[in-house]
N, C-alpha and C positions, 0 to 999 in steps of 0.2 A: 730741796725738800718742798714738799707741795702739802698745803695744811689747808683745808675748806669747812668753812664755817659755813652750817647747815643753818637756815634760820636763825641767823644772828640780830635779825630783827627785833629780835621778843624779848624779855627779860632772861630768860634762863637760856639763850643764845649770847646776852650780853657777858655774864657771868662766864659760860665757856668759854670766851674770847678772854677775859681777864685770865682766866686759870692758863690760857695754851701760852698767851703773851709772856703770863710768870714762868711756865715751865723750859718756853726757850728762852727767855735773857738767865733763868738760874743755870741752868745748862751749858748758856754760852752758843748757843744754835740758831745761824740763822735762818729761817724758810719764808717763801713765800704764803702767804697769809690771801687767800681767795674770799669775799663772805658772800655768799649764794641767800639771797634771800627768802623767807618760810613758806610764801606759794612754791616759790618754783625748785624750792628743794621738794616739795613733796612730791611734787609733779617728775622733777626730770632722774630722782634718787628713790623717789617708790618708797619715800620713807612713811611710817605711818605717824610720826609727830616729832616736832622739834622740841629741842637741839639737835645738832647730829656733828658727827667729825669726820672728814675724811682723812688718812693722812696715805700721801703719794697714790692714791686712785684705791687703797683700800680701806671702806666704811669701818670705822673700827667701835660706833655709838650712834646710837638713836635713840630719841624719845626718852632721853632722861640727861641729868649736866652728872657729868662723871667728876670725879674728885682730884685732887691734884696728882696722888699717885699713880694714880688709872692711866693720865695722860702721860706722865712721865713714861709710864713702864711703855706706850703704845709709841711715842717720837723716838725715846733708845731701842726698843726694835726697830723702827724705819730704820733709825742710823746704823744698824747692824745690818743691816741689809743692801742699805747703798754700801758700806764699805767696799766689797770685792769688788763693784762697778768700779769704782775711783781708783782703787789700785791696779788693775788689767789697765786702763786709761794709758 
């Protein structure tokens, strides 16, 4: 799983990083975290405001800091999508 934290260099981005790490730890999930600076995130991903969260190239949130329950649901959904790929291999 690859998770991109967009705008990690602002206060809300730091909060999002903490929430994401907490959720990953609670679920026992290992993921690659990529931190994208705010300026690059706004240009590269065409989001109106930071922070943003991308899970496996799916933009799940932008312009606000999601809560723990939302991040948990998005990660669980991404894991469910990965399972068929892992079983087929």
